[in-house]
C-alpha positions in Angstrom: 30.0 65.1 -101.2 28.1 68.2 -100.2 30.2 71.0 -98.7 29.6 72.7 -95.4 27.3 75.3 -96.8 25.1 72.6 -98.3 24.9 70.8 -95.0 24.1 74.0 -93.2 21.2 74.7 -95.5 19.9 71.1 -95.1 20.1 71.2 -91.4 18.5 74.7 -91.3 15.7 73.7 -93.6 15.1 70.5 -91.6 15.0 72.5 -88.3 12.6 75.2 -89.7 10.4 72.6 -91.3 10.0 70.7 -88.1 9.4 74.0 -86.2 6.6 75.0 -88.6 5.0 71.6 -88.6 5.1 70.7 -84.9 1.6 70.0 -83.9 0.3 71.0 -87.3 1.1 68.4 -89.9 -2.4 67.1 -90.0 -4.0 70.5 -90.2 -5.6 71.5 -93.5 -3.9 74.4 -95.2 -1.9 75.5 -98.2 0.5 72.6 -98.2 0.0 71.8 -101.9 3.3 72.4 -103.5 6.8 73.7 -103.3 8.5 74.2 -100.0 5.3 73.6 -98.0 4.9 70.0 -99.3 8.6 69.4 -98.6 8.1 70.5 -95.0 5.0 68.3 -94.5 6.7 65.2 -95.9 9.8 65.7 -93.9 7.9 66.3 -90.7 5.7 63.3 -91.3 8.7 61.2 -91.9 10.2 62.3 -88.6 7.0 61.4 -86.7 6.8 58.0 -88.4 10.4 57.3 -87.6 10.2 58.4 -83.9 12.5 57.3 -81.1 16.2 56.9 -80.9 17.7 55.5 -84.1 14.2 55.7 -85.7 12.2 52.6 -86.0 14.0 49.8 -87.8 12.2 48.4 -90.9 11.1 44.8 -91.3 13.7 44.0 -94.1 16.6 42.3 -92.4 18.9 43.2 -95.3 18.1 46.9 -95.1 20.9 49.2 -93.8 20.6 50.2 -90.2 18.6 53.4 -89.6 20.5 56.6 -89.1 20.7 58.0 -85.6 18.1 60.4 -84.5 18.7 64.1 -84.7 19.7 65.8 -81.4 16.9 66.2 -79.0 17.0 69.9 -79.4 15.4 69.6 -82.9 12.5 67.7 -81.4 11.7 70.7 -79.2 11.7 73.3 -81.9 8.9 75.8 -81.5 7.4 73.9 -78.6 6.8 75.7 -75.3 8.8 74.2 -72.5 12.0 73.9 -74.5 15.3 75.3 -73.1 14.7 78.9 -71.9 16.1 81.7 -74.0 19.2 83.0 -72.2 18.8 86.2 -70.3 22.0 87.4 -71.9 20.3 88.0 -75.2 19.5 91.7 -74.6 23.1 92.4 -73.5 24.4 90.7 -76.7 22.1 92.6 -79.1 22.2 96.1 -77.6 25.8 96.9 -78.7 25.1 95.5 -82.2 22.0 97.6 -82.5 24.1 100.6 -81.5 26.3 100.3 -84.6 26.5 103.8 -86.1 25.8 102.3 -89.5 22.2 101.9 -88.3 21.6 105.6 -87.7 20.7 107.3 -84.5 17.4 105.6 -83.7 17.0 102.0 -84.9 14.2 99.8 -83.6 14.2 96.1 -82.8 11.9 93.3 -81.6 12.6 89.6 -81.0 9.8 87.2 -80.1 9.7 83.5 -79.3 7.1 82.3 -81.8 6.0 79.4 -79.6 5.3 81.4 -76.5 4.8 84.9 -77.8 7.3 86.2 -75.3 9.2 89.3 -76.4 12.8 88.4 -75.7 14.3 91.7 -76.8 12.9 95.1 -77.6 14.3 98.5 -78.4 11.7 101.1 -79.5 9.4 98.2 -80.7 6.4 100.6 -80.9 8.2 103.3 -82.9 6.5 103.7 -86.3 9.3 103.6 -89.0 9.5 103.3 -92.7 9.7 99.6 -93.5 10.7 99.6 -97.1 10.1 96.1 -98.6 9.5 94.4 -95.2 6.0 95.8 -95.6 5.5 93.0 -98.1 5.1 90.7 -95.1 1.9 92.6 -94.3 0.8 92.6 -97.9 1.3 88.8 -97.9 -0.7 88.3 -94.7 -3.6 90.4 -96.0 -3.8 88.5 -99.3 -3.6 85.1 -97.7 -6.5 85.9 -95.5 -8.6 87.4 -98.3 -8.6 84.3 -100.5 -8.6 80.5 -100.2 -5.3 78.8 -100.6 -6.2 77.4 -104.0 -7.1 80.7 -105.5 -5.6 81.5 -108.9 -5.8 84.7 -111.0 -7.3 84.2 -114.4 -6.6 85.9 -117.7 -9.4 85.1 -120.2 -10.6 85.6 -123.7 -14.3 86.0 -124.1 -16.7 86.4 -127.1 -20.4 86.7 -127.7 -22.2 83.6 -129.1 -22.1 85.0 -132.6 -19.6 87.2 -134.5 -15.9 87.7 -134.4 -15.5 90.1 -131.5 -12.9 88.9 -129.0 -12.0 90.6 -125.7 -8.8 89.8 -123.8 -9.8 90.3 -120.1 -7.1 91.1 -117.5 -7.7 89.4 -114.2 -5.0 91.2 -112.3 -2.5 88.3 -112.7 1.0 89.9 -112.2 2.7 86.6 -113.1 1.4 86.3 -116.7 4.4 85.7 -118.9 5.1 85.2 -122.6 4.8 81.4 -122.3 1.4 81.5 -120.8 0.2 84.2 -123.2 1.3 82.0 -126.0 -0.6 79.1 -124.6 -3.7 81.3 -124.3 -3.3 82.2 -128.0 -3.1 78.5 -128.8 -6.4 77.8 -126.9 -8.1 80.8 -128.5 -7.1 79.8 -132.0 -8.5 76.3 -131.5 -11.8 77.8 -130.2 -12.0 80.1 -133.2 -11.4 77.2 -135.6 -14.2 75.3 -133.9 -16.4 78.3 -134.7 -15.1 78.4 -138.3 -13.8 82.0 -137.7 -10.6 83.2 -139.2 -11.1 87.0 -138.8 -11.7 88.7 -135.5 -11.8 92.1 -133.9 -9.8 92.2 -130.7 -10.5 94.4 -127.7 -8.8 94.3 -124.3 -10.3 95.0 -120.9 -8.0 96.1 -118.0 -10.7 97.7 -116.0 -10.5 95.5 -112.9 -8.0 97.8 -111.3 -9.0 101.5 -110.7 -7.3 104.7 -109.7 -3.8 105.9 -110.8 -1.7 103.2 -112.3 1.6 104.9 -111.7 3.0 104.7 -108.2 3.1 108.0 -106.2 6.9 107.9 -106.5 6.5 108.2 -110.3 7.7 106.0 -113.1 10.7 104.0 -112.2 12.5 100.8 -113.1 11.3 99.0 -109.9 7.7 98.9 -110.8 5.5 98.9 -114.0 2.2 100.8 -114.0 -0.1 98.8 -111.9 -2.8 97.5 -114.3 -4.9 94.4 -114.5 -3.4 93.1 -117.8 0.3 92.8 -118.3 2.9 90.4 -119.5 6.4 89.8 -118.0 5.7 92.6 -115.5 5.9 95.1 -118.4 9.7 94.5 -118.6 11.2 95.6 -121.9 13.6 93.2 -123.7 13.3 90.6 -121.0 10.4 88.4 -122.1 9.8 85.6 -119.6 12.5 86.8 -117.2 11.4 88.2 -113.9 13.3 88.0 -110.6 11.7 91.1 -109.2 14.8 93.3 -109.9 14.9 96.6 -111.7 14.3 96.8 -115.4 13.1 99.3 -118.1 9.3 99.2 -118.1 6.7 99.9 -120.7 4.3 102.8 -120.0 1.4 100.8 -121.4 1.5 97.1 -120.2 -2.1 96.4 -121.1 -1.8 97.8 -124.6 1.5 96.0 -125.2 0.0 92.7 -124.0 -2.9 93.0 -126.4 -0.6 93.8 -129.3 1.5 90.8 -128.5 -1.6 88.6 -128.2 -2.8 89.8 -131.6 0.6 88.9 -133.1 0.4 85.4 -131.6 -3.1 84.9 -133.1 -1.8 86.0 -136.5 1.0 83.5 -136.3 -1.7 80.9 -135.9 -3.5 81.9 -139.1 -6.1 84.2 -137.6 -6.7 87.6 -139.2 -6.9 90.1 -136.3 -7.7 93.8 -136.4 -5.5 96.0 -134.4 -6.5 95.8 -130.7 -8.5 98.6 -129.0 -9.3 99.2 -125.3 -12.9 98.2 -124.4 -15.0 96.6 -121.7 -16.0 93.0 -121.6 -19.3 92.7 -123.4 -22.3 91.6 -121.4 -23.2 88.0 -121.9 -19.8 87.1 -123.5 -18.7 83.5 -123.0 -15.2 82.3 -122.2 -13.2 80.9 -125.1 -9.9 80.3 -123.4 -8.1 81.1 -120.2 -4.8 80.9 -118.4 -4.4 80.6 -114.6 -1.7 81.8 -112.3 0.0 79.4 -109.8 -2.0 79.1 -106.5 -1.9 82.1 -104.3 0.6 80.7 -101.8 3.1 80.2 -104.6 2.6 83.7 -105.8 3.1 85.0 -102.3 6.3 83.0 -101.9 7.6 84.4 -105.2 6.8 87.9 -104.1 8.7 87.6 -100.8 11.7 85.6 -102.1 12.4 88.1 -104.9 10.9 91.2 -103.3 8.8 91.5 -106.3 7.1 95.0 -106.4 4.8 94.2 -109.3 3.3 91.2 -107.5 3.0 93.1 -104.3 1.0 95.9 -105.8 -1.2 93.5 -107.7 -1.9 91.5 -104.5 -2.8 94.7 -102.7 -5.4 95.5 -105.3 -6.7 92.0 -105.3 -7.1 92.2 -101.5 -9.0 95.4 -101.9 -11.4 93.7 -104.3 -11.9 90.8 -102.0 -12.6 93.3 -99.2 -15.1 95.3 -101.0 -12.8 98.3 -101.5 -11.7 100.1 -104.7 -8.9 98.3 -106.5 -6.5 101.3 -106.1 -3.4 102.2 -104.0 -5.7 103.8 -101.4 -8.2 100.9 -101.5 -5.4 98.3 -101.1 -3.9 100.2 -98.2 -7.2 100.3 -96.4 -7.8 96.6 -97.0 -4.5 95.6 -95.6 -5.1 97.5 -92.4 -8.5 95.9 -92.2 -7.2 92.4 -92.6 -4.3 92.9 -90.1 -6.8 94.3 -87.6 -8.9 91.1 -87.9 -5.7 89.2 -87.0 -5.6 91.2 -83.8 -2.2 92.6 -84.6 -0.8 95.9 -83.0 -1.5 98.5 -85.6 -0.8 101.7 -83.6 1.2 104.1 -85.7 0.9 102.0 -88.8 0.4 103.7 -92.2 0.0 101.7 -95.4 0.1 103.5 -98.7 1.1 100.7 -101.1 1.9 97.0 -101.1 5.5 97.1 -102.2 7.1 99.5 -99.6 8.4 101.8 -102.2 6.6 104.7 -100.6 8.5 106.4 -97.8 5.2 107.3 -96.2 4.6 103.7 -95.2 5.1 103.2 -91.5 5.1 100.1 -89.3 6.6 99.1 -86.0 9.1 96.3 -85.3 6.6 94.9 -82.9 4.0 94.6 -85.6 6.3 92.7 -87.9 7.4 90.2 -85.2 3.8 89.6 -84.1 2.8 89.0 -87.7 5.6 86.5 -88.2 4.7 84.8 -85.0 1.1 84.6 -86.2 2.4 82.9 -89.4 4.2 80.3 -87.3 1.0 79.5 -85.3 -0.2 76.0 -86.1 -3.7 77.4 -85.9 -3.1 79.7 -88.8 -1.8 77.4 -91.6 -3.1 79.8 -94.3 -0.3 82.2 -93.3 2.5 79.6 -93.6 3.7 80.8 -97.0 4.9 84.0 -95.3 7.6 81.9 -93.6 8.3 79.5 -96.5 8.6 82.4 -98.9 11.2 84.3 -96.9 14.7 84.4 -98.6 17.2 82.0 -97.1 20.5 83.6 -95.9 23.3 82.9 -98.4 21.1 80.9 -100.7 17.9 82.4 -102.2 16.3 85.6 -103.3 17.4 88.9 -101.8 19.6 87.2 -99.2 21.4 85.0 -101.8 24.4 87.3 -101.9 24.4 88.2 -98.2 26.1 86.2 -95.5 28.9 83.9 -96.5 29.7 80.2 -96.5 31.4 80.5 -93.2 28.6 82.5 -91.5 26.7 80.8 -88.7 23.5 82.3 -90.1 23.8 80.9 -93.6 20.9 78.5 -94.2 19.4 79.3 -90.8 18.2 82.9 -91.1 15.1 83.5 -93.3 14.3 87.1 -93.7 12.6 89.8 -95.8 15.0 92.6 -96.7 14.2 96.3 -97.1 16.2 99.1 -98.7 15.2 102.5 -99.9 18.2 104.1 -101.6 18.6 107.8 -100.9 16.3 107.6 -97.9 18.7 105.9 -95.6 16.2 103.1 -94.9 17.5 99.6 -94.3 15.4 96.9 -92.6 15.4 93.1 -92.0 12.6 91.0 -90.6 12.2 87.2 -90.5 12.9 84.1 -88.5 15.9 82.2 -87.1 16.3 79.0 -85.1 18.6 79.6 -82.1 21.0 77.2 -80.5 18.3 76.2 -78.0 15.9 75.1 -80.6 13.6 78.1 -80.5 12.0 79.6 -83.6 12.5 83.3 -83.1 10.8 86.1 -85.1 12.8 89.3 -85.4 12.6 92.7 -86.9 15.3 95.3 -87.1 14.4 98.7 -88.6 16.8 101.6 -89.3 16.4 105.0 -91.0 18.7 107.9 -91.5 21.6 105.6 -92.0 24.7 107.5 -93.0 26.1 107.6 -96.6 24.6 106.5 -99.9 25.9 103.0 -99.8 23.5 100.6 -98.0 26.1 97.9 -97.5 27.3 99.0 -94.0 23.8 99.1 -92.7 23.0 95.7 -94.3 26.1 94.2 -92.7 25.0 95.6 -89.3 21.5 94.1 -89.7 23.0 90.7 -90.7 25.2 90.7 -87.6 22.1 91.2 -85.5 20.4 88.3 -87.1 23.5 86.1 -86.9 23.8 86.8 -83.2 20.4 85.3 -82.6 21.6 81.9 -83.9 24.0 81.7 -80.9 21.3 81.9 -78.3 
């Protein structure tokens, strides 16, 4: 029988799924896989069941239907539910004053159904967001492309001759397994052309500008290039949870060399690869596609994946007609958020990952963005909410909160930490005891000491307190 923690996650997921789908189950949107499909099916089943004890089926031998969930669940995210207690500010203020959060933290809590700001402390103060800026990165990418968009890595060749070009399409999720499948397809195409000797070039020109992040080479991010495998991780083929790892200095070149080896294993003689542009008029021989964009966004948020974040920033820049660089991506994100009519005063975007301390956002911007993602009229933004780590279970919140915490399974939030900078942040959603889906953002900087754990515990206490209201 499932333990208390399992039941808490089940109840929390059910509650959030209903909140997100209330009034929106029939809307078109990125409900094609993963958690989104689960939410749609679950919500539809509740609607079909309807009424106390659900509707009994026609089979007289079938077991009696289970009792309906408490009425509070039916009101989730719906204006007119139980009002949020006025005691919320009094409950949060002393927790925000925890010395572990530094001298000047900021906070914003918003009811996603009504847009009402329920609590605010310096909500318009521009602060370093760390990885919570990935929420903005996600929103920009999701509005730049259709929900079924996939990133392609292709092999092209002219009609005649044995010149191949491996073309990077800016897919940050390309891994060894998919590169192997691409080699299989290419080898088949070459056999069909009766070719057993080829010259291999590789084209990573889709992205422009400096490839190395302004903070310099580090284990949290590979050089940002349009062709890479396994996020440039050394000694960890196929393994990527977004965490730190030693990285290659030349992801594109290493990918081309790996591809050449795979072709040789399939009986193709391949000259050593060289960098080069895709030839004009070259035709596609084989390709491999990423998962749909919503799945890529969810993976980025759940694991706080910096490589995916920076690639999405550049892809958003391309879709917005800007250079595919750090600067171009930053400008494109600001453009996209502006079109969502979000409060951008004081915001500074310099990257997609949040590794740059020069990034600035407000707590108010993050909560308004999360509320926009919960809006039934904006289904394309739903992966922002479904991709957030679940307290005590998934991603960067998997080891935070405990089995006895009231927030486990109920809080879904993006974490943010910049070691050495005293920056610790948390932004996400929570279902309170009254059935409201609340968006929150808590930002702190200048936190004391080198250990982020005290600040993280203080942030977690704030989010946990919201479940009681």
